[in-house]
C-alpha positions as CSV (number, residue, x, y, z in Angstrom):
1,M,83.7,132.5,107.8
2,K,81.3,135.3,106.7
3,T,80.9,135.0,103.0
4,H,78.5,135.9,100.2
5,S,78.3,134.7,96.7
6,C,79.7,137.0,94.0
7,Q,77.4,137.8,91.1
8,D,79.7,136.5,88.4
9,S,80.1,132.9,89.3
10,K,78.4,130.2,91.4
11,T,81.9,129.0,92.5
12,S,83.0,132.5,93.6
13,V,83.1,133.7,97.1
14,C,83.9,137.2,98.3
15,Y,85.5,137.3,101.8
16,N,86.4,140.7,103.2
17,T,86.7,141.8,99.5
18,F,89.2,139.1,98.6
19,M,88.3,136.8,95.7
20,I,88.3,133.1,96.5
21,L,87.2,130.5,94.0
22,I,86.4,126.9,94.3
23,I,87.8,125.2,91.2
24,T,86.3,121.8,90.2
25,K,87.3,121.9,86.5
26,K,90.0,123.6,84.4
27,A,90.2,127.3,85.5
28,T,89.7,129.9,82.8
29,E,92.3,132.7,82.3
30,E,89.8,135.1,83.9
31,E,89.5,132.9,87.0
32,L,93.3,132.7,87.3
33,K,93.5,136.5,87.2
34,K,90.8,136.8,89.9
35,M,92.6,134.4,92.2
36,A,96.0,136.0,91.6
37,Q,94.8,139.6,92.2
38,D,95.5,139.7,96.0
39,F,99.2,138.8,95.6
40,D,100.1,140.1,92.2
41,G,100.5,136.9,90.2
42,Y,100.7,134.5,93.2
43,I,97.7,132.3,94.2
44,K,97.3,130.9,97.6
45,I,95.8,127.4,97.2
46,V,94.2,124.7,99.4
47,V,93.8,121.3,97.6
48,D,91.4,118.5,98.6
49,I,93.4,115.5,97.5
50,E,90.4,113.1,97.9
51,R,87.8,115.1,96.0
52,K,90.4,116.6,93.5
53,V,89.2,120.2,93.8
54,L,90.9,123.3,95.1
55,A,90.1,126.7,96.5
56,G,92.4,129.5,95.4
57,G,92.8,133.2,96.0
58,G,92.4,135.4,99.1
59,K,95.0,136.3,101.7
60,K,95.0,133.3,104.1
61,H,95.1,129.6,103.6
62,V,92.7,129.2,106.6
63,D,89.9,131.0,104.7
64,L,90.3,128.6,101.7
65,E,90.4,125.6,104.1
66,Q,87.3,126.8,105.9
67,L,85.4,127.2,102.6
68,L,86.3,123.7,101.4
69,L,85.3,122.3,104.8
70,E,81.9,124.1,104.5
71,N,81.5,122.5,101.1
72,G,82.0,118.9,102.1
73,S,85.8,118.4,102.3
74,R,87.4,116.6,105.2
75,Q,90.3,118.1,107.1
76,E,92.8,115.3,106.6
77,N,92.5,115.7,102.8
78,L,93.2,119.4,102.7
79,W,96.8,120.7,102.0
80,G,98.0,124.2,101.4
81,G,100.5,125.8,99.1
82,G,100.7,128.3,96.3
83,L,101.3,128.9,92.6
84,D,103.5,131.6,91.1
85,L,101.7,132.1,87.7
86,E,104.7,133.8,86.0
87,Y,107.1,131.0,86.6
88,E,104.5,128.2,87.0
89,E,106.2,127.2,90.3
90,I,104.3,125.4,92.9
91,D,105.1,125.6,96.6
92,Y,103.8,123.5,99.5
93,N,104.1,125.9,102.4
94,S,101.2,126.7,104.7
95,M,100.4,126.8,108.4
96,I,97.5,124.4,107.7
97,N,100.0,121.7,106.8
98,I,101.3,121.4,110.4
99,R,99.6,118.2,111.5
100,P,101.3,116.0,114.0
101,S,98.5,113.4,113.8
102,Q,99.4,112.9,110.1
103,Q,103.2,112.9,110.7
104,N,103.6,116.4,109.1
105,L,105.4,118.5,111.6
106,S,106.3,121.3,109.2
107,R,104.6,124.1,107.2
108,E,105.9,122.2,104.2
109,I,104.1,119.1,102.9
110,M,106.7,116.4,103.8
111,S,105.1,113.4,102.2
112,L,106.2,112.9,98.6
113,E,103.0,111.0,97.9
114,I,100.8,113.9,99.1
115,R,103.0,116.5,97.2
116,N,102.5,114.5,94.0
117,K,98.8,114.4,94.5
118,V,98.7,118.2,95.1
119,D,100.9,118.8,92.1
120,E,98.7,116.7,89.8
121,I,95.5,118.5,90.9
122,I,97.1,121.9,90.5
123,H,98.4,121.0,87.0
124,V,95.0,119.6,85.9
125,L,92.9,122.5,87.3
126,L,95.2,125.6,86.9
127,L,98.1,125.1,84.5
128,Y,97.8,125.1,80.7
C-alpha cells in the first residue's frame, strides 16, 4: 500500500486521499469525524483483537488490514466491520472475514467470542 503520513497526526495515514487512522487509545471527536468523512458518518473498521487496536476510515477494509499488518499485527487477529456513528451501531461484515482456516466461511464474523472482542475494542476506542 502506498501511503504517506499526514501532517496532523503520527497515527494518520493518507491513502489515495482517504483518511485512515490507527487508533491505540480513545479517539477524539476530531479523529472520529476524519474517519467518517469517506462514508458520511459510517466508519469502516479493522480490529486487531490481540493488540486491542484498530484502523478506521478509508474506502476498503483491505487497506486498513494492510496498514495494521505493516504495523505489527498478525492476519489471524484482524477482523473487519463498521460503525454507524449516528446510531452507534456496529456491524461485523467484511470480505476480510472470509477465512476457512479459522472456520469463518462468511463475510460476517460468525464466532460470538470474536464478535464480543471486536465489540469491546470498538466501544473502548471509539464510543463515548
